[in-house]
LODOVO-583407 format. One record per residue: x, y, z of N, C-alpha, C, O in turn; residue number from 1. Coordinates in Angstrom, 1 decimal. Layout:
+--------+--------+--------+--------+--------+--------+--------+--------+--------+--------+--------+--------+-----+
!   n.xx !   n.yy !   n.zz !  ca.xx !  ca.yy !  ca.zz !   c.xx !   c.yy !   c.zz !   o.xx !   o.yy !   o.zz ! num !
+--------+--------+--------+--------+--------+--------+--------+--------+--------+--------+--------+--------+-----+
!      X !      Y !      Z !      X !      Y !      Z !      X !      Y !      Z !      X !      Y !      Z ! NUM !
...
+--------+--------+--------+--------+--------+--------+--------+--------+--------+--------+--------+--------+-----+
//
This chain:
+--------+--------+--------+--------+--------+--------+--------+--------+--------+--------+--------+--------+-----+
!   n.xx !   n.yy !   n.zz !  ca.xx !  ca.yy !  ca.zz !   c.xx !   c.yy !   c.zz !   o.xx !   o.yy !   o.zz ! num !
+--------+--------+--------+--------+--------+--------+--------+--------+--------+--------+--------+--------+-----+
!  126.9 !   86.5 !  111.3 !  127.7 !   85.3 !  111.3 !  128.4 !   85.3 !  109.9 !  127.7 !   85.5 !  108.9 !   1 !
!  129.8 !   85.0 !  109.9 !  130.5 !   85.0 !  108.7 !  130.9 !   83.4 !  108.5 !  131.3 !   82.7 !  109.4 !   2 !
!  130.7 !   83.0 !  107.4 !  130.8 !   81.5 !  107.1 !  131.7 !   81.3 !  105.9 !  131.7 !   82.1 !  105.0 !   3 !
!  132.5 !   80.2 !  105.9 !  133.4 !   79.8 !  104.8 !  132.4 !   79.1 !  103.8 !  131.7 !   78.1 !  104.2 !   4 !
!  132.3 !   79.5 !  102.6 !  131.4 !   78.9 !  101.7 !  132.2 !   78.0 !  100.7 !  133.2 !   78.3 !  100.0 !   5 !
!  131.6 !   76.7 !  100.6 !  132.3 !   75.7 !   99.7 !  131.2 !   75.1 !   98.8 !  130.0 !   75.4 !   99.0 !   6 !
!  131.6 !   74.4 !   97.8 !  130.6 !   73.7 !   96.9 !  129.7 !   72.7 !   97.8 !  128.6 !   72.5 !   97.5 !   7 !
!  130.3 !   72.2 !   98.8 !  129.7 !   71.3 !   99.7 !  128.6 !   71.9 !  100.6 !  127.6 !   71.2 !  100.9 !   8 !
!  128.8 !   73.2 !  101.0 !  127.7 !   73.8 !  101.9 !  126.9 !   74.8 !  101.3 !  126.0 !   75.4 !  102.0 !   9 !
!  127.2 !   75.2 !  100.0 !  126.6 !   76.2 !   99.3 !  125.0 !   76.1 !   99.3 !  124.3 !   77.0 !   99.8 !  10 !
!  124.5 !   74.9 !   98.8 !  123.1 !   74.8 !   98.6 !  122.4 !   74.8 !   99.9 !  121.3 !   75.3 !   99.9 !  11 !
!  123.0 !   74.3 !  101.0 !  122.4 !   74.3 !  102.4 !  122.3 !   75.8 !  102.8 !  121.3 !   76.1 !  103.4 !  12 !
!  123.3 !   76.6 !  102.6 !  123.3 !   77.9 !  103.1 !  122.3 !   78.8 !  102.3 !  121.5 !   79.5 !  103.0 !  13 !
!  122.3 !   78.7 !  101.0 !  121.3 !   79.6 !  100.3 !  119.9 !   79.2 !  100.4 !  119.0 !   80.1 !  100.3 !  14 !
!  119.7 !   78.0 !  100.7 !  118.3 !   77.4 !  100.9 !  117.8 !   77.4 !  102.3 !  116.7 !   76.9 !  102.6 !  15 !
!  118.6 !   78.0 !  103.2 !  118.2 !   78.1 !  104.6 !  117.2 !   79.0 !  104.9 !  116.6 !   79.7 !  104.1 !  16 !
!  116.9 !   79.2 !  106.2 !  115.9 !   80.2 !  106.6 !  116.2 !   81.6 !  106.7 !  115.4 !   82.5 !  106.8 !  17 !
!  117.6 !   81.9 !  106.5 !  118.0 !   83.3 !  106.7 !  118.6 !   83.7 !  105.4 !  119.2 !   82.9 !  104.6 !  18 !
!  118.4 !   85.0 !  105.1 !  119.1 !   85.7 !  103.9 !  120.5 !   85.5 !  104.0 !  121.0 !   85.4 !  105.2 !  19 !
!  121.3 !   85.3 !  102.9 !  122.7 !   85.1 !  102.7 !  123.3 !   86.1 !  101.7 !  122.7 !   86.3 !  100.6 !  20 !
!  124.4 !   86.7 !  102.1 !  125.3 !   87.3 !  101.2 !  126.6 !   86.6 !  101.0 !  127.4 !   86.4 !  101.9 !  21 !
!  126.9 !   86.2 !   99.7 !  128.1 !   85.5 !   99.6 !  129.2 !   86.4 !   98.7 !  128.9 !   86.8 !   97.6 !  22 !
!  130.3 !   86.6 !   99.4 !  131.4 !   87.3 !   98.9 !  132.4 !   86.4 !   98.1 !  133.1 !   85.6 !   98.8 !  23 !
!  132.4 !   86.5 !   96.7 !  133.4 !   85.8 !   96.0 !  134.7 !   86.6 !   95.9 !  134.7 !   87.6 !   95.4 !  24 !
!  135.7 !   86.1 !   96.5 !  137.0 !   86.9 !   96.5 !  138.2 !   86.0 !   96.4 !  138.1 !   84.8 !   96.2 !  25 !
!  139.5 !   86.7 !   96.5 !  140.7 !   86.0 !   96.4 !  141.7 !   86.7 !   97.2 !  141.7 !   87.9 !   97.4 !  26 !
!  142.7 !   85.9 !   97.7 !  143.8 !   86.6 !   98.6 !  144.5 !   87.7 !   97.8 !  144.8 !   88.7 !   98.4 !  27 !
!  144.8 !   87.6 !   96.5 !  145.5 !   88.5 !   95.7 !  144.8 !   89.7 !   95.3 !  145.3 !   90.6 !   94.6 !  28 !
!  143.5 !   89.7 !   95.6 !  142.7 !   90.8 !   95.1 !  142.5 !   91.9 !   96.0 !  141.8 !   91.8 !   97.0 !  29 !
!  143.2 !   93.1 !   95.7 !  143.3 !   94.3 !   96.6 !  141.8 !   94.8 !   97.0 !  141.5 !   95.0 !   98.2 !  30 !
!  140.9 !   95.0 !   96.0 !  139.6 !   95.4 !   96.4 !  138.9 !   94.3 !   97.4 !  138.1 !   94.7 !   98.2 !  31 !
!  139.2 !   93.1 !   97.2 !  138.6 !   92.1 !   98.1 !  139.1 !   92.3 !   99.5 !  138.4 !   92.1 !  100.5 !  32 !
!  140.4 !   92.5 !   99.6 !  141.1 !   92.8 !  100.9 !  140.4 !   94.0 !  101.7 !  140.3 !   94.0 !  102.9 !  33 !
!  140.1 !   95.1 !  100.8 !  139.4 !   96.3 !  101.4 !  138.0 !   95.9 !  101.9 !  137.6 !   96.5 !  102.9 !  34 !
!  137.2 !   95.1 !  101.2 !  135.9 !   94.8 !  101.6 !  135.9 !   93.8 !  102.8 !  135.0 !   93.8 !  103.6 !  35 !
!  136.8 !   93.0 !  102.9 !  136.7 !   91.9 !  103.9 !  136.5 !   92.4 !  105.3 !  135.6 !   91.8 !  105.9 !  36 !
!  137.2 !   93.3 !  105.9 !  137.0 !   93.8 !  107.2 !  135.6 !   94.4 !  107.3 !  134.9 !   94.2 !  108.3 !  37 !
!  135.1 !   95.0 !  106.3 !  133.8 !   95.7 !  106.3 !  132.7 !   94.5 !  106.4 !  131.8 !   94.6 !  107.3 !  38 !
!  132.9 !   93.6 !  105.6 !  131.9 !   92.5 !  105.7 !  132.0 !   91.7 !  107.1 !  131.0 !   91.2 !  107.6 !  39 !
!  133.2 !   91.6 !  107.7 !  133.2 !   91.1 !  109.1 !  132.4 !   91.9 !  110.0 !  131.7 !   91.4 !  110.8 !  40 !
!  132.6 !   93.3 !  109.9 !  131.9 !   94.1 !  110.9 !  130.3 !   94.0 !  110.6 !  129.5 !   94.0 !  111.5 !  41 !
!  130.0 !   93.9 !  109.3 !  128.6 !   93.8 !  109.1 !  128.0 !   92.4 !  109.6 !  126.9 !   92.3 !  110.1 !  42 !
!  128.8 !   91.5 !  109.4 !  128.3 !   90.1 !  109.9 !  128.1 !   90.1 !  111.3 !  127.2 !   89.3 !  111.8 !  43 !
!  128.9 !   90.9 !  112.2 !  128.6 !   91.0 !  113.6 !  127.4 !   91.9 !  113.9 !  126.7 !   91.6 !  114.8 !  44 !
!  127.3 !   93.0 !  113.1 !  126.1 !   93.9 !  113.3 !  124.8 !   93.2 !  113.0 !  123.8 !   93.4 !  113.7 !  45 !
!  124.7 !   92.4 !  111.9 !  123.5 !   91.7 !  111.5 !  123.5 !   90.3 !  111.9 !  122.7 !   89.5 !  111.3 !  46 !
!  124.2 !   89.9 !  113.0 !  124.2 !   88.5 !  113.6 !  122.8 !   88.1 !  113.9 !  122.1 !   88.8 !  114.7 !  47 !
!  122.4 !   87.0 !  113.4 !  120.9 !   86.5 !  113.7 !  120.0 !   87.0 !  112.6 !  118.8 !   86.5 !  112.5 !  48 !
!  120.4 !   87.9 !  111.8 !  119.5 !   88.5 !  110.7 !  119.9 !   88.1 !  109.3 !  119.0 !   87.9 !  108.4 !  49 !
!  121.2 !   87.8 !  109.1 !  121.7 !   87.5 !  107.9 !  123.0 !   86.7 !  108.1 !  123.6 !   86.7 !  109.1 !  50 !
!  123.4 !   85.9 !  107.1 !  124.6 !   85.1 !  107.1 !  125.4 !   85.7 !  106.0 !  124.9 !   85.8 !  104.9 !  51 !
!  126.7 !   86.1 !  106.3 !  127.6 !   86.5 !  105.3 !  128.7 !   85.4 !  105.1 !  129.3 !   85.0 !  106.1 !  52 !
!  128.7 !   85.0 !  103.9 !  129.6 !   83.9 !  103.5 !  130.8 !   84.4 !  102.6 !  130.6 !   85.4 !  101.8 !  53 !
!  131.9 !   83.7 !  102.7 !  133.1 !   84.1 !  102.0 !  133.4 !   83.0 !  101.1 !  133.4 !   81.9 !  101.7 !  54 !
!  133.6 !   83.0 !   99.8 !  134.0 !   82.0 !   98.9 !  135.2 !   82.4 !   98.3 !  135.2 !   83.4 !   97.5 !  55 !
!  136.3 !   81.7 !   98.5 !  137.6 !   82.0 !   97.9 !  137.7 !   81.3 !   96.4 !  137.8 !   80.1 !   96.3 !  56 !
!  137.6 !   82.2 !   95.4 !  137.4 !   81.6 !   94.0 !  138.6 !   80.8 !   93.7 !  138.4 !   79.9 !   92.8 !  57 !
!  139.8 !   81.0 !   94.3 !  140.9 !   80.1 !   94.0 !  140.7 !   78.5 !   94.5 !  141.2 !   77.6 !   94.0 !  58 !
!  140.1 !   78.5 !   95.6 !  139.9 !   77.3 !   96.3 !  138.6 !   76.6 !   95.8 !  138.4 !   75.4 !   95.8 !  59 !
!  137.7 !   77.4 !   95.4 !  136.4 !   77.0 !   95.0 !  136.0 !   77.3 !   93.5 !  135.0 !   77.9 !   93.2 !  60 !
!  136.9 !   76.9 !   92.5 !  136.8 !   77.3 !   91.2 !  135.5 !   76.8 !   90.6 !  134.9 !   77.4 !   89.7 !  61 !
!  135.0 !   75.5 !   91.0 !  133.9 !   75.0 !   90.3 !  132.6 !   75.8 !   90.7 !  131.7 !   75.9 !   89.9 !  62 !
!  132.6 !   76.2 !   92.0 !  131.4 !   77.1 !   92.4 !  131.5 !   78.5 !   91.9 !  130.4 !   79.1 !   91.7 !  63 !
!  132.7 !   79.0 !   91.6 !  132.9 !   80.3 !   91.0 !  132.4 !   80.2 !   89.6 !  131.7 !   81.1 !   89.1 !  64 !
!  132.7 !   79.1 !   88.9 !  132.2 !   79.0 !   87.5 !  130.7 !   78.8 !   87.4 !  130.1 !   79.3 !   86.4 !  65 !
!  130.2 !   78.1 !   88.4 !  128.8 !   77.8 !   88.4 !  128.0 !   79.2 !   88.5 !  126.9 !   79.5 !   88.0 !  66 !
!  128.7 !   80.0 !   89.3 !  127.9 !   81.3 !   89.6 !  128.3 !   82.4 !   88.6 !  127.9 !   83.6 !   88.7 !  67 !
!  129.1 !   82.0 !   87.6 !  129.5 !   83.0 !   86.5 !  130.4 !   84.1 !   87.1 !  130.2 !   85.2 !   86.7 !  68 !
!  131.3 !   83.9 !   87.9 !  132.1 !   84.9 !   88.5 !  133.2 !   85.2 !   87.6 !  134.0 !   84.4 !   87.3 !  69 !
!  133.1 !   86.5 !   87.0 !  134.2 !   87.0 !   86.0 !  135.0 !   88.1 !   86.7 !  136.2 !   88.3 !   86.3 !  70 !
!  134.5 !   88.8 !   87.6 !  135.2 !   89.9 !   88.3 !  135.1 !   89.7 !   89.9 !  134.0 !   89.3 !   90.4 !  71 !
!  136.1 !   90.0 !   90.6 !  136.0 !   90.0 !   92.1 !  136.3 !   91.4 !   92.7 !  137.1 !   92.1 !   92.1 !  72 !
!  135.8 !   91.7 !   93.9 !  134.8 !   90.9 !   94.5 !  133.5 !   91.0 !   93.8 !  133.2 !   91.9 !   93.1 !  73 !
!  132.7 !   90.0 !   94.0 !  131.3 !   89.8 !   93.6 !  130.5 !   89.4 !   94.7 !  130.9 !   88.5 !   95.4 !  74 !
!  129.4 !   90.1 !   95.1 !  128.7 !   89.7 !   96.2 !  127.3 !   89.3 !   95.6 !  126.8 !   90.1 !   94.9 !  75 !
!  126.7 !   88.1 !   95.9 !  125.4 !   87.8 !   95.6 !  124.6 !   87.8 !   96.9 !  125.1 !   87.4 !   98.0 !  76 !
!  123.4 !   88.2 !   96.8 !  122.5 !   88.2 !   97.8 !  121.3 !   87.2 !   97.6 !  120.6 !   87.3 !   96.6 !  77 !
!  121.1 !   86.3 !   98.5 !  120.2 !   85.2 !   98.3 !  119.0 !   85.4 !   99.4 !  119.2 !   85.8 !  100.6 !  78 !
!  117.9 !   85.0 !   98.9 !  116.8 !   84.9 !   99.9 !  115.9 !   83.8 !   99.4 !  115.5 !   83.8 !   98.2 !  79 !
!  115.6 !   82.8 !  100.2 !  114.7 !   81.7 !   99.9 !  115.3 !   80.9 !   98.6 !  114.6 !   80.4 !   97.7 !  80 !
!  116.7 !   80.7 !   98.6 !  117.3 !   79.9 !   97.5 !  117.6 !   80.7 !   96.2 !  118.1 !   80.1 !   95.3 !  81 !
!  117.1 !   82.1 !   96.1 !  117.1 !   82.7 !   94.9 !  118.0 !   84.0 !   95.0 !  118.1 !   84.6 !   96.1 !  82 !
!  118.6 !   84.2 !   94.0 !  119.5 !   85.5 !   93.8 !  118.6 !   86.7 !   93.8 !  117.8 !   86.8 !   92.8 !  83 !
!  118.7 !   87.6 !   94.8 !  117.7 !   88.7 !   94.7 !  118.5 !   90.1 !   94.4 !  118.0 !   91.1 !   94.1 !  84 !
!  119.9 !   90.0 !   94.4 !  120.7 !   91.3 !   94.1 !  122.1 !   90.8 !   94.0 !  122.5 !   89.7 !   94.4 !  85 !
!  122.9 !   91.7 !   93.4 !  124.4 !   91.4 !   93.4 !  125.1 !   92.7 !   93.3 !  124.5 !   93.7 !   93.0 !  86 !
!  126.3 !   92.6 !   93.7 !  127.3 !   93.8 !   93.6 !  128.6 !   93.2 !   93.0 !  129.0 !   92.1 !   93.4 !  87 !
!  129.1 !   94.1 !   92.1 !  130.5 !   93.7 !   91.4 !  131.3 !   94.9 !   91.8 !  130.9 !   96.0 !   91.5 !  88 !
!  132.5 !   94.5 !   92.6 !  133.4 !   95.6 !   93.0 !  133.3 !   96.0 !   94.4 !  132.3 !   95.6 !   95.0 !  89 !
!  134.2 !   96.7 !   94.9 !  134.2 !   97.1 !   96.3 !  133.3 !   98.4 !   96.5 !  133.2 !   99.2 !   95.6 !  90 !
!  132.7 !   98.4 !   97.7 !  131.7 !   99.5 !   98.1 !  132.1 !   99.9 !   99.5 !  132.7 !   99.1 !  100.2 !  91 !
!  131.7 !  101.2 !   99.8 !  132.0 !  101.6 !  101.3 !  130.9 !  100.9 !  102.1 !  129.8 !  100.5 !  101.6 !  92 !
!  131.1 !  100.9 !  103.4 !  130.2 !  100.1 !  104.4 !  128.9 !  100.7 !  104.3 !  127.9 !   99.9 !  104.4 !  93 !
!  128.6 !  102.0 !  104.1 !  127.3 !  102.6 !  104.1 !  126.5 !  102.0 !  102.9 !  125.3 !  101.8 !  103.0 !  94 !
!  127.1 !  101.9 !  101.8 !  126.5 !  101.4 !  100.6 !  126.1 !   99.8 !  100.8 !  125.0 !   99.4 !  100.4 !  95 !
!  127.1 !   99.1 !  101.4 !  126.8 !   97.8 !  101.6 !  125.6 !   97.5 !  102.6 !  124.9 !   96.5 !  102.6 !  96 !
!  125.6 !   98.4 !  103.6 !  124.5 !   98.4 !  104.6 !  123.2 !   98.6 !  103.9 !  122.2 !   97.9 !  104.3 !  97 !
!  123.1 !   99.5 !  103.0 !  121.9 !   99.9 !  102.3 !  121.4 !   98.7 !  101.4 !  120.2 !   98.4 !  101.3 !  98 !
!  122.3 !   98.0 !  100.8 !  122.0 !   96.8 !  100.0 !  121.4 !   95.7 !  100.9 !  120.4 !   95.0 !  100.6 !  99 !
!  122.2 !   95.5 !  102.0 !  121.7 !   94.4 !  102.9 !  120.3 !   94.7 !  103.5 !  119.5 !   93.9 !  103.6 ! 100 !
!  120.1 !   96.0 !  103.9 !  118.8 !   96.4 !  104.4 !  117.6 !   96.2 !  103.5 !  116.5 !   95.9 !  103.8 ! 101 !
!  118.1 !   96.5 !  102.1 !  117.0 !   96.4 !  101.0 !  116.7 !   94.9 !  100.9 !  115.6 !   94.6 !  100.4 ! 102 !
!  117.6 !   94.0 !  101.1 !  117.5 !   92.6 !  100.7 !  117.2 !   91.6 !  101.9 !  117.2 !   90.4 !  101.7 ! 103 !
!  117.0 !   92.1 !  103.1 !  116.7 !   91.1 !  104.2 !  115.2 !   91.3 !  104.6 !  114.7 !   90.6 !  105.5 ! 104 !
+--------+--------+--------+--------+--------+--------+--------+--------+--------+--------+--------+--------+-----+
//
């Protein structure tokens, strides 16, 4: 499942029963646009096992600042409300799958 992440739903998502990957991105970011369809595919493949969230840093500046986002794309992996891993920069699908598998 792919979900739009906002400051309003952030805590509920990361503290839920399912592991969460949040992609901090922006429309103008070329590497972000490369990763976006890969994450959509992974959201479908891992449906029911993980939530993949998308947080537009231009629309959610406060949340991006709270998470210390300085480069995009940045992906945080959460389990039980805690950050368990992160990725900065674009990665191929196989590498993202390995990270997801390691963290679910």
